mmCIF file of the N, C-alpha and C atoms, coordinates in Angstrom:
data_MODEL
# 
_entry.id   MODEL 
# 
loop_
_atom_site.group_PDB 
_atom_site.id 
_atom_site.type_symbol 
_atom_site.label_atom_id 
_atom_site.label_alt_id 
_atom_site.label_comp_id 
_atom_site.label_asym_id 
_atom_site.label_entity_id 
_atom_site.label_seq_id 
_atom_site.pdbx_PDB_ins_code 
_atom_site.Cartn_x 
_atom_site.Cartn_y 
_atom_site.Cartn_z 
_atom_site.occupancy 
_atom_site.B_iso_or_equiv 
_atom_site.pdbx_formal_charge 
_atom_site.auth_seq_id 
_atom_site.auth_comp_id 
_atom_site.auth_asym_id 
_atom_site.auth_atom_id 
_atom_site.pdbx_PDB_model_num 
ATOM 1   N N  . ALA A 1 1  ? 0.855  -1.180 0.000   1.00 0.00 ? 1  ALA A N  1 
ATOM 2   C CA . ALA A 1 1  ? 0.000  0.000  0.000   1.00 0.00 ? 1  ALA A CA 1 
ATOM 3   C C  . ALA A 1 1  ? 0.894  1.235  0.000   1.00 0.00 ? 1  ALA A C  1 
ATOM 4   N N  . GLY A 1 2  ? 0.494  2.219  -0.759  1.00 0.00 ? 2  GLY A N  1 
ATOM 5   C CA . GLY A 1 2  ? 1.273  3.442  -0.846  1.00 0.00 ? 2  GLY A CA 1 
ATOM 6   C C  . GLY A 1 2  ? 0.779  4.297  -1.985  1.00 0.00 ? 2  GLY A C  1 
ATOM 7   N N  . ALA A 1 3  ? 1.572  5.268  -2.347  1.00 0.00 ? 3  ALA A N  1 
ATOM 8   C CA . ALA A 1 3  ? 1.198  6.179  -3.428  1.00 0.00 ? 3  ALA A CA 1 
ATOM 9   C C  . ALA A 1 3  ? 2.455  6.721  -4.092  1.00 0.00 ? 3  ALA A C  1 
ATOM 10  N N  . ILE A 1 4  ? 2.325  7.032  -5.367  1.00 0.00 ? 4  ILE A N  1 
ATOM 11  C CA . ILE A 1 4  ? 3.389  7.697  -6.109  1.00 0.00 ? 4  ILE A CA 1 
ATOM 12  C C  . ILE A 1 4  ? 2.827  9.042  -6.540  1.00 0.00 ? 4  ILE A C  1 
ATOM 13  N N  . ARG A 1 5  ? 3.536  10.116 -6.214  1.00 0.00 ? 5  ARG A N  1 
ATOM 14  C CA . ARG A 1 5  ? 3.093  11.466 -6.585  1.00 0.00 ? 5  ARG A CA 1 
ATOM 15  C C  . ARG A 1 5  ? 4.145  12.093 -7.486  1.00 0.00 ? 5  ARG A C  1 
ATOM 16  N N  . PHE A 1 6  ? 3.675  12.636 -8.620  1.00 0.00 ? 6  PHE A N  1 
ATOM 17  C CA . PHE A 1 6  ? 4.570  13.323 -9.549  1.00 0.00 ? 6  PHE A CA 1 
ATOM 18  C C  . PHE A 1 6  ? 3.764  14.314 -10.367 1.00 0.00 ? 6  PHE A C  1 
ATOM 19  N N  . PRO A 1 7  ? 4.392  15.407 -10.798 1.00 0.00 ? 7  PRO A N  1 
ATOM 20  C CA . PRO A 1 7  ? 3.682  16.383 -11.611 1.00 0.00 ? 7  PRO A CA 1 
ATOM 21  C C  . PRO A 1 7  ? 3.623  15.926 -13.068 1.00 0.00 ? 7  PRO A C  1 
ATOM 22  N N  . CYS A 1 8  ? 2.503  16.164 -13.717 1.00 0.00 ? 8  CYS A N  1 
ATOM 23  C CA . CYS A 1 8  ? 2.409  15.865 -15.159 1.00 0.00 ? 8  CYS A CA 1 
ATOM 24  C C  . CYS A 1 8  ? 3.203  16.888 -15.947 1.00 0.00 ? 8  CYS A C  1 
ATOM 25  N N  . PHE A 1 9  ? 3.213  18.105 -15.479 1.00 0.00 ? 9  PHE A N  1 
ATOM 26  C CA . PHE A 1 9  ? 3.975  19.183 -16.098 1.00 0.00 ? 9  PHE A CA 1 
ATOM 27  C C  . PHE A 1 9  ? 4.705  19.904 -14.980 1.00 0.00 ? 9  PHE A C  1 
ATOM 28  N N  . GLY A 1 10 ? 5.938  20.192 -15.170 1.00 0.00 ? 10 GLY A N  1 
ATOM 29  C CA . GLY A 1 10 ? 6.647  20.920 -14.128 1.00 0.00 ? 10 GLY A CA 1 
ATOM 30  C C  . GLY A 1 10 ? 7.978  20.287 -13.796 1.00 0.00 ? 10 GLY A C  1 
ATOM 31  N N  . ASP A 1 11 ? 8.336  20.335 -12.518 1.00 0.00 ? 11 ASP A N  1 
ATOM 32  C CA . ASP A 1 11 ? 9.655  19.862 -12.096 1.00 0.00 ? 11 ASP A CA 1 
ATOM 33  C C  . ASP A 1 11 ? 9.750  18.339 -12.139 1.00 0.00 ? 11 ASP A C  1 
ATOM 34  N N  . GLY A 1 12 ? 10.956 17.826 -12.090 1.00 0.00 ? 12 GLY A N  1 
ATOM 35  C CA . GLY A 1 12 ? 11.186 16.393 -12.126 1.00 0.00 ? 12 GLY A CA 1 
ATOM 36  C C  . GLY A 1 12 ? 11.342 15.809 -10.739 1.00 0.00 ? 12 GLY A C  1 
ATOM 37  N N  . VAL A 1 13 ? 10.297 15.900 -9.922  1.00 0.00 ? 13 VAL A N  1 
ATOM 38  C CA . VAL A 1 13 ? 10.346 15.377 -8.559  1.00 0.00 ? 13 VAL A CA 1 
ATOM 39  C C  . VAL A 1 13 ? 9.269  14.300 -8.415  1.00 0.00 ? 13 VAL A C  1 
ATOM 40  N N  . VAL A 1 14 ? 9.687  13.127 -7.927  1.00 0.00 ? 14 VAL A N  1 
ATOM 41  C CA . VAL A 1 14 ? 8.762  12.014 -7.708  1.00 0.00 ? 14 VAL A CA 1 
ATOM 42  C C  . VAL A 1 14 ? 8.794  11.665 -6.224  1.00 0.00 ? 14 VAL A C  1 
ATOM 43  N N  . HIS A 1 15 ? 7.629  11.521 -5.625  1.00 0.00 ? 15 HIS A N  1 
ATOM 44  C CA . HIS A 1 15 ? 7.508  11.142 -4.216  1.00 0.00 ? 15 HIS A CA 1 
ATOM 45  C C  . HIS A 1 15 ? 6.859  9.760  -4.149  1.00 0.00 ? 15 HIS A C  1 
ATOM 46  N N  . VAL A 1 16 ? 7.494  8.831  -3.449  1.00 0.00 ? 16 VAL A N  1 
ATOM 47  C CA . VAL A 1 16 ? 6.925  7.506  -3.231  1.00 0.00 ? 16 VAL A CA 1 
ATOM 48  C C  . VAL A 1 16 ? 6.597  7.401  -1.748  1.00 0.00 ? 16 VAL A C  1 
ATOM 49  N N  . ASP A 1 17 ? 5.297  7.331  -1.457  1.00 0.00 ? 17 ASP A N  1 
ATOM 50  C CA . ASP A 1 17 ? 4.823  7.259  -0.068  1.00 0.00 ? 17 ASP A CA 1 
ATOM 51  C C  . ASP A 1 17 ? 4.515  5.807  0.288   1.00 0.00 ? 17 ASP A C  1 
ATOM 52  N N  . THR A 1 18 ? 5.102  5.323  1.368   1.00 0.00 ? 18 THR A N  1 
ATOM 53  C CA . THR A 1 18 ? 4.814  3.984  1.888   1.00 0.00 ? 18 THR A CA 1 
ATOM 54  C C  . THR A 1 18 ? 4.598  4.088  3.386   1.00 0.00 ? 18 THR A C  1 
ATOM 55  N N  . SER A 1 19 ? 4.307  2.961  4.003   1.00 0.00 ? 19 SER A N  1 
ATOM 56  C CA . SER A 1 19 ? 4.105  2.966  5.461   1.00 0.00 ? 19 SER A CA 1 
ATOM 57  C C  . SER A 1 19 ? 5.393  3.325  6.206   1.00 0.00 ? 19 SER A C  1 
ATOM 58  N N  . SER A 1 20 ? 6.560  3.181  5.517   1.00 0.00 ? 20 SER A N  1 
ATOM 59  C CA . SER A 1 20 ? 7.837  3.535  6.155   1.00 0.00 ? 20 SER A CA 1 
ATOM 60  C C  . SER A 1 20 ? 8.218  4.994  5.974   1.00 0.00 ? 20 SER A C  1 
ATOM 61  N N  . GLY A 1 21 ? 7.429  5.738  5.229   1.00 0.00 ? 21 GLY A N  1 
ATOM 62  C CA . GLY A 1 21 ? 7.744  7.142  5.005   1.00 0.00 ? 21 GLY A CA 1 
ATOM 63  C C  . GLY A 1 21 ? 7.703  7.507  3.528   1.00 0.00 ? 21 GLY A C  1 
ATOM 64  N N  . THR A 1 22 ? 8.317  8.628  3.194   1.00 0.00 ? 22 THR A N  1 
ATOM 65  C CA . THR A 1 22 ? 8.322  9.127  1.824   1.00 0.00 ? 22 THR A CA 1 
ATOM 66  C C  . THR A 1 22 ? 9.738  9.163  1.288   1.00 0.00 ? 22 THR A C  1 
ATOM 67  N N  . ASP A 1 23 ? 9.897  8.622  0.085   1.00 0.00 ? 23 ASP A N  1 
ATOM 68  C CA . ASP A 1 23 ? 11.184 8.680  -0.614  1.00 0.00 ? 23 ASP A CA 1 
ATOM 69  C C  . ASP A 1 23 ? 11.008 9.654  -1.771  1.00 0.00 ? 23 ASP A C  1 
ATOM 70  N N  . THR A 1 24 ? 11.884 10.627 -1.874  1.00 0.00 ? 24 THR A N  1 
ATOM 71  C CA . THR A 1 24 ? 11.792 11.637 -2.923  1.00 0.00 ? 24 THR A CA 1 
ATOM 72  C C  . THR A 1 24 ? 12.976 11.516 -3.868  1.00 0.00 ? 24 THR A C  1 
ATOM 73  N N  . SER A 1 25 ? 12.697 11.486 -5.159  1.00 0.00 ? 25 SER A N  1 
ATOM 74  C CA . SER A 1 25 ? 13.743 11.433 -6.184  1.00 0.00 ? 25 SER A CA 1 
ATOM 75  C C  . SER A 1 25 ? 13.579 12.622 -7.116  1.00 0.00 ? 25 SER A C  1 
ATOM 76  N N  . THR A 1 26 ? 14.688 13.180 -7.525  1.00 0.00 ? 26 THR A N  1 
ATOM 77  C CA . THR A 1 26 ? 14.678 14.318 -8.444  1.00 0.00 ? 26 THR A CA 1 
ATOM 78  C C  . THR A 1 26 ? 15.460 13.938 -9.687  1.00 0.00 ? 26 THR A C  1 
ATOM 79  N N  . PHE A 1 27 ? 14.949 14.324 -10.843 1.00 0.00 ? 27 PHE A N  1 
ATOM 80  C CA . PHE A 1 27 ? 15.659 14.072 -12.088 1.00 0.00 ? 27 PHE A CA 1 
ATOM 81  C C  . PHE A 1 27 ? 15.489 15.259 -13.016 1.00 0.00 ? 27 PHE A C  1 
ATOM 82  N N  . GLU A 1 28 ? 16.420 15.393 -13.946 1.00 0.00 ? 28 GLU A N  1 
ATOM 83  C CA . GLU A 1 28 ? 16.395 16.508 -14.887 1.00 0.00 ? 28 GLU A CA 1 
ATOM 84  C C  . GLU A 1 28 ? 15.491 16.162 -16.069 1.00 0.00 ? 28 GLU A C  1 
ATOM 85  N N  . LEU A 1 29 ? 14.545 17.040 -16.332 1.00 0.00 ? 29 LEU A N  1 
ATOM 86  C CA . LEU A 1 29 ? 13.659 16.845 -17.480 1.00 0.00 ? 29 LEU A CA 1 
ATOM 87  C C  . LEU A 1 29 ? 14.351 17.317 -18.755 1.00 0.00 ? 29 LEU A C  1 
ATOM 88  N N  . PRO A 1 30 ? 14.144 16.605 -19.867 1.00 0.00 ? 30 PRO A N  1 
ATOM 89  C CA . PRO A 1 30 ? 14.711 17.072 -21.134 1.00 0.00 ? 30 PRO A CA 1 
ATOM 90  C C  . PRO A 1 30 ? 14.102 18.419 -21.512 1.00 0.00 ? 30 PRO A C  1 
ATOM 91  N N  . GLU A 1 31 ? 14.845 19.232 -22.231 1.00 0.00 ? 31 GLU A N  1 
ATOM 92  C CA . GLU A 1 31 ? 14.342 20.546 -22.628 1.00 0.00 ? 31 GLU A CA 1 
ATOM 93  C C  . GLU A 1 31 ? 13.095 20.432 -23.501 1.00 0.00 ? 31 GLU A C  1 
ATOM 94  N N  . HIS A 1 32 ? 13.119 19.526 -24.459 1.00 0.00 ? 32 HIS A N  1 
ATOM 95  C CA . HIS A 1 32 ? 11.990 19.338 -25.378 1.00 0.00 ? 32 HIS A CA 1 
ATOM 96  C C  . HIS A 1 32 ? 11.585 17.872 -25.343 1.00 0.00 ? 32 HIS A C  1 
ATOM 97  N N  . ILE A 1 33 ? 10.788 17.497 -24.349 1.00 0.00 ? 33 ILE A N  1 
ATOM 98  C CA . ILE A 1 33 ? 10.487 16.094 -24.096 1.00 0.00 ? 33 ILE A CA 1 
ATOM 99  C C  . ILE A 1 33 ? 9.722  15.430 -25.249 1.00 0.00 ? 33 ILE A C  1 
ATOM 100 N N  . GLN A 1 34 ? 8.930  16.178 -26.018 1.00 0.00 ? 34 GLN A N  1 
ATOM 101 C CA . GLN A 1 34 ? 8.150  15.602 -27.102 1.00 0.00 ? 34 GLN A CA 1 
ATOM 102 C C  . GLN A 1 34 ? 8.936  15.479 -28.409 1.00 0.00 ? 34 GLN A C  1 
ATOM 103 N N  . GLN A 1 35 ? 10.079 16.134 -28.504 1.00 0.00 ? 35 GLN A N  1 
ATOM 104 C CA . GLN A 1 35 ? 10.807 16.226 -29.771 1.00 0.00 ? 35 GLN A CA 1 
ATOM 105 C C  . GLN A 1 35 ? 11.137 14.877 -30.408 1.00 0.00 ? 35 GLN A C  1 
ATOM 106 N N  . PRO A 1 36 ? 11.665 13.878 -29.687 1.00 0.00 ? 36 PRO A N  1 
ATOM 107 C CA . PRO A 1 36 ? 11.988 12.614 -30.350 1.00 0.00 ? 36 PRO A CA 1 
ATOM 108 C C  . PRO A 1 36 ? 10.770 11.943 -31.008 1.00 0.00 ? 36 PRO A C  1 
ATOM 109 N N  . LEU A 1 37 ? 9.621  11.961 -30.336 1.00 0.00 ? 37 LEU A N  1 
ATOM 110 C CA . LEU A 1 37 ? 8.426  11.359 -30.921 1.00 0.00 ? 37 LEU A CA 1 
ATOM 111 C C  . LEU A 1 37 ? 7.976  12.146 -32.144 1.00 0.00 ? 37 LEU A C  1 
ATOM 112 N N  . ILE A 1 38 ? 7.962  13.469 -32.037 1.00 0.00 ? 38 ILE A N  1 
ATOM 113 C CA . ILE A 1 38 ? 7.551  14.301 -33.173 1.00 0.00 ? 38 ILE A CA 1 
ATOM 114 C C  . ILE A 1 38 ? 8.468  14.066 -34.368 1.00 0.00 ? 38 ILE A C  1 
ATOM 115 N N  . GLU A 1 39 ? 9.773  13.978 -34.120 1.00 0.00 ? 39 GLU A N  1 
ATOM 116 C CA . GLU A 1 39 ? 10.713 13.724 -35.216 1.00 0.00 ? 39 GLU A CA 1 
ATOM 117 C C  . GLU A 1 39 ? 10.457 12.371 -35.870 1.00 0.00 ? 39 GLU A C  1 
ATOM 118 N N  . SER A 1 40 ? 10.138 11.349 -35.066 1.00 0.00 ? 40 SER A N  1 
ATOM 119 C CA . SER A 1 40 ? 9.883  10.031 -35.654 1.00 0.00 ? 40 SER A CA 1 
ATOM 120 C C  . SER A 1 40 ? 8.584  10.020 -36.455 1.00 0.00 ? 40 SER A C  1 
ATOM 121 N N  . ILE A 1 41 ? 7.585  10.776 -36.024 1.00 0.00 ? 41 ILE A N  1 
ATOM 122 C CA . ILE A 1 41 ? 6.329  10.877 -36.769 1.00 0.00 ? 41 ILE A CA 1 
ATOM 123 C C  . ILE A 1 41 ? 6.575  11.570 -38.110 1.00 0.00 ? 41 ILE A C  1 
ATOM 124 N N  . VAL A 1 42 ? 7.312  12.674 -38.084 1.00 0.00 ? 42 VAL A N  1 
ATOM 125 C CA . VAL A 1 42 ? 7.618  13.404 -39.321 1.00 0.00 ? 42 VAL A CA 1 
ATOM 126 C C  . VAL A 1 42 ? 8.406  12.518 -40.278 1.00 0.00 ? 42 VAL A C  1 
ATOM 127 N N  . ALA A 1 43 ? 9.397  11.783 -39.769 1.00 0.00 ? 43 ALA A N  1 
ATOM 128 C CA . ALA A 1 43 ? 10.197 10.890 -40.623 1.00 0.00 ? 43 ALA A CA 1 
ATOM 129 C C  . ALA A 1 43 ? 9.320  9.807  -41.239 1.00 0.00 ? 43 ALA A C  1 
ATOM 130 N N  . ASP A 1 44 ? 8.386  9.275  -40.462 1.00 0.00 ? 44 ASP A N  1 
ATOM 131 C CA . ASP A 1 44 ? 7.474  8.252  -40.984 1.00 0.00 ? 44 ASP A CA 1 
ATOM 132 C C  . ASP A 1 44 ? 6.597  8.836  -42.087 1.00 0.00 ? 44 ASP A C  1 
ATOM 133 N N  . LEU A 1 45 ? 6.070  10.029 -41.856 1.00 0.00 ? 45 LEU A N  1 
ATOM 134 C CA . LEU A 1 45 ? 5.220  10.672 -42.870 1.00 0.00 ? 45 LEU A CA 1 
ATOM 135 C C  . LEU A 1 45 ? 5.991  10.997 -44.150 1.00 0.00 ? 45 LEU A C  1 
ATOM 136 N N  . LEU A 1 46 ? 7.275  11.325 -44.000 1.00 0.00 ? 46 LEU A N  1 
ATOM 137 C CA . LEU A 1 46 ? 8.111  11.634 -45.166 1.00 0.00 ? 46 LEU A CA 1 
ATOM 138 C C  . LEU A 1 46 ? 8.672  10.376 -45.833 1.00 0.00 ? 46 LEU A C  1 
ATOM 139 N N  . GLY A 1 47 ? 8.453  9.226  -45.199 1.00 0.00 ? 47 GLY A N  1 
ATOM 140 C CA . GLY A 1 47 ? 8.946  7.980  -45.766 1.00 0.00 ? 47 GLY A CA 1 
ATOM 141 C C  . GLY A 1 47 ? 10.430 7.749  -45.531 1.00 0.00 ? 47 GLY A C  1 
ATOM 142 N N  . THR A 1 48 ? 11.006 8.459  -44.579 1.00 0.00 ? 48 THR A N  1 
ATOM 143 C CA . THR A 1 48 ? 12.443 8.310  -44.300 1.00 0.00 ? 48 THR A CA 1 
ATOM 144 C C  . THR A 1 48 ? 12.713 7.586  -42.982 1.00 0.00 ? 48 THR A C  1 
ATOM 145 N N  . GLY A 1 49 ? 11.685 7.117  -42.312 1.00 0.00 ? 49 GLY A N  1 
ATOM 146 C CA . GLY A 1 49 ? 11.847 6.421  -41.042 1.00 0.00 ? 49 GLY A CA 1 
ATOM 147 C C  . GLY A 1 49 ? 10.553 5.744  -40.646 1.00 0.00 ? 49 GLY A C  1 
ATOM 148 N N  . VAL A 1 50 ? 10.567 5.123  -39.487 1.00 0.00 ? 50 VAL A N  1 
ATOM 149 C CA . VAL A 1 50 ? 9.378  4.440  -38.979 1.00 0.00 ? 50 VAL A CA 1 
ATOM 150 C C  . VAL A 1 50 ? 9.127  4.920  -37.554 1.00 0.00 ? 50 VAL A C  1 
ATOM 151 N N  . CYS A 1 51 ? 7.898  5.342  -37.308 1.00 0.00 ? 51 CYS A N  1 
ATOM 152 C CA . CYS A 1 51 ? 7.518  5.776  -35.961 1.00 0.00 ? 51 CYS A CA 1 
ATOM 153 C C  . CYS A 1 51 ? 7.118  4.541  -35.146 1.00 0.00 ? 51 CYS A C  1 
ATOM 154 N N  . PRO A 1 52 ? 7.727  4.334  -33.977 1.00 0.00 ? 52 PRO A N  1 
ATOM 155 C CA . PRO A 1 52 ? 7.390  3.161  -33.170 1.00 0.00 ? 52 PRO A CA 1 
ATOM 156 C C  . PRO A 1 52 ? 6.007  3.260  -32.520 1.00 0.00 ? 52 PRO A C  1 
ATOM 157 N N  . SER A 1 53 ? 5.451  4.457  -32.449 1.00 0.00 ? 53 SER A N  1 
ATOM 158 C CA . SER A 1 53 ? 4.146  4.645  -31.836 1.00 0.00 ? 53 SER A CA 1 
ATOM 159 C C  . SER A 1 53 ? 3.061  4.454  -32.892 1.00 0.00 ? 53 SER A C  1 
ATOM 160 N N  . THR A 1 54 ? 2.059  3.642  -32.548 1.00 0.00 ? 54 THR A N  1 
ATOM 161 C CA . THR A 1 54 ? 0.964  3.376  -33.479 1.00 0.00 ? 54 THR A CA 1 
ATOM 162 C C  . THR A 1 54 ? -0.349 3.795  -32.832 1.00 0.00 ? 54 THR A C  1 
ATOM 163 N N  . GLY A 1 55 ? -1.411 3.755  -33.591 1.00 0.00 ? 55 GLY A N  1 
ATOM 164 C CA . GLY A 1 55 ? -2.731 4.016  -33.020 1.00 0.00 ? 55 GLY A CA 1 
ATOM 165 C C  . GLY A 1 55 ? -3.062 3.017  -31.927 1.00 0.00 ? 55 GLY A C  1 
ATOM 166 N N  . GLU A 1 56 ? -2.646 1.763  -32.141 1.00 0.00 ? 56 GLU A N  1 
ATOM 167 C CA . GLU A 1 56 ? -2.898 0.714  -31.150 1.00 0.00 ? 56 GLU A CA 1 
ATOM 168 C C  . GLU A 1 56 ? -2.136 0.973  -29.855 1.00 0.00 ? 56 GLU A C  1 
ATOM 169 N N  . SER A 1 57 ? -0.855 1.330  -29.963 1.00 0.00 ? 57 SER A N  1 
ATOM 170 C CA . SER A 1 57 ? -0.082 1.598  -28.749 1.00 0.00 ? 57 SER A CA 1 
ATOM 171 C C  . SER A 1 57 ? -0.595 2.861  -28.050 1.00 0.00 ? 57 SER A C  1 
ATOM 172 N N  . GLY A 1 58 ? -1.028 3.842  -28.824 1.00 0.00 ? 58 GLY A N  1 
ATOM 173 C CA . GLY A 1 58 ? -1.595 5.058  -28.236 1.00 0.00 ? 58 GLY A CA 1 
ATOM 174 C C  . GLY A 1 58 ? -2.895 4.771  -27.497 1.00 0.00 ? 58 GLY A C  1 
ATOM 175 N N  . SER A 1 59 ? -3.728 3.905  -28.085 1.00 0.00 ? 59 SER A N  1 
ATOM 176 C CA . SER A 1 59 ? -4.986 3.531  -27.448 1.00 0.00 ? 59 SER A CA 1 
ATOM 177 C C  . SER A 1 59 ? -4.733 2.785  -26.143 1.00 0.00 ? 59 SER A C  1 
ATOM 178 N N  . ARG A 1 60 ? -3.728 1.904  -26.157 1.00 0.00 ? 60 ARG A N  1 
ATOM 179 C CA . ARG A 1 60 ? -3.364 1.151  -24.949 1.00 0.00 ? 60 ARG A CA 1 
ATOM 180 C C  . ARG A 1 60 ? -2.875 2.108  -23.858 1.00 0.00 ? 60 ARG A C  1 
ATOM 181 N N  . ALA A 1 61 ? -2.026 3.052  -24.223 1.00 0.00 ? 61 ALA A N  1 
ATOM 182 C CA . ALA A 1 61 ? -1.535 4.034  -23.250 1.00 0.00 ? 61 ALA A CA 1 
ATOM 183 C C  . ALA A 1 61 ? -2.683 4.861  -22.690 1.00 0.00 ? 61 ALA A C  1 
ATOM 184 N N  . ASN A 1 62 ? -3.613 5.267  -23.567 1.00 0.00 ? 62 ASN A N  1 
ATOM 185 C CA . ASN A 1 62 ? -4.779 6.046  -23.132 1.00 0.00 ? 62 ASN A CA 1 
ATOM 186 C C  . ASN A 1 62 ? -5.608 5.269  -22.114 1.00 0.00 ? 62 ASN A C  1 
ATOM 187 N N  . HIS A 1 63 ? -5.796 3.975  -22.374 1.00 0.00 ? 63 HIS A N  1 
ATOM 188 C CA . HIS A 1 63 ? -6.558 3.135  -21.452 1.00 0.00 ? 63 HIS A CA 1 
ATOM 189 C C  . HIS A 1 63 ? -5.940 3.156  -20.059 1.00 0.00 ? 63 HIS A C  1 
ATOM 190 N N  . TRP A 1 64 ? -4.627 2.948  -19.978 1.00 0.00 ? 64 TRP A N  1 
ATOM 191 C CA . TRP A 1 64 ? -3.967 2.875  -18.675 1.00 0.00 ? 64 TRP A CA 1 
ATOM 192 C C  . TRP A 1 64 ? -3.896 4.240  -17.998 1.00 0.00 ? 64 TRP A C  1 
ATOM 193 N N  . LEU A 1 65 ? -3.738 5.298  -18.783 1.00 0.00 ? 65 LEU A N  1 
ATOM 194 C CA . LEU A 1 65 ? -3.743 6.638  -18.181 1.00 0.00 ? 65 LEU A CA 1 
ATOM 195 C C  . LEU A 1 65 ? -5.101 6.950  -17.579 1.00 0.00 ? 65 LEU A C  1 
ATOM 196 N N  . ALA A 1 66 ? -6.171 6.451  -18.198 1.00 0.00 ? 66 ALA A N  1 
ATOM 197 C CA . ALA A 1 66 ? -7.524 6.672  -17.660 1.00 0.00 ? 66 ALA A CA 1 
ATOM 198 C C  . ALA A 1 66 ? -7.719 5.925  -16.343 1.00 0.00 ? 66 ALA A C  1 
ATOM 199 N N  . GLN A 1 67 ? -6.938 4.869  -16.114 1.00 0.00 ? 67 GLN A N  1 
ATOM 200 C CA . GLN A 1 67 ? -7.074 4.079  -14.886 1.00 0.00 ? 67 GLN A CA 1 
ATOM 201 C C  . GLN A 1 67 ? -6.379 4.735  -13.695 1.00 0.00 ? 67 GLN A C  1 
ATOM 202 N N  . VAL A 1 68 ? -5.468 5.675  -13.960 1.00 0.00 ? 68 VAL A N  1 
ATOM 203 C CA . VAL A 1 68 ? -4.733 6.327  -12.888 1.00 0.00 ? 68 VAL A CA 1 
ATOM 204 C C  . VAL A 1 68 ? -5.656 7.251  -12.121 1.00 0.00 ? 68 VAL A C  1 
ATOM 205 N N  . ARG A 1 69 ? -5.676 7.090  -10.827 1.00 0.00 ? 69 ARG A N  1 
ATOM 206 C CA . ARG A 1 69 ? -6.514 7.951  -9.997  1.00 0.00 ? 69 ARG A CA 1 
ATOM 207 C C  . ARG A 1 69 ? -5.748 9.221  -9.664  1.00 0.00 ? 69 ARG A C  1 
ATOM 208 N N  . MET A 1 70 ? -6.256 10.332 -10.087 1.00 0.00 ? 70 MET A N  1 
ATOM 209 C CA . MET A 1 70 ? -5.612 11.606 -9.808  1.00 0.00 ? 70 MET A CA 1 
ATOM 210 C C  . MET A 1 70 ? -6.061 12.101 -8.443  1.00 0.00 ? 70 MET A C  1 
ATOM 211 N N  . VAL A 1 71 ? -5.081 12.477 -7.629  1.00 0.00 ? 71 VAL A N  1 
ATOM 212 C CA . VAL A 1 71 ? -5.401 12.976 -6.287  1.00 0.00 ? 71 VAL A CA 1 
ATOM 213 C C  . VAL A 1 71 ? -5.109 14.441 -6.191  1.00 0.00 ? 71 VAL A C  1 
# 
């Protein structure tokens, strides 16, 4: 039993709450976090690469994100 708290947008701080207390981790966010995916989509559309993200994988991610309880 516990909880994980992190911002969707903002600083790179993650808090893991358990019965033993809270563990906090900090990490550096990339300057342009969406850029690699956008570049792969553009390359796929131009026929010069393949985007690993598909409609199916996006739908699966959407399903699991909907299951997350926001506090």
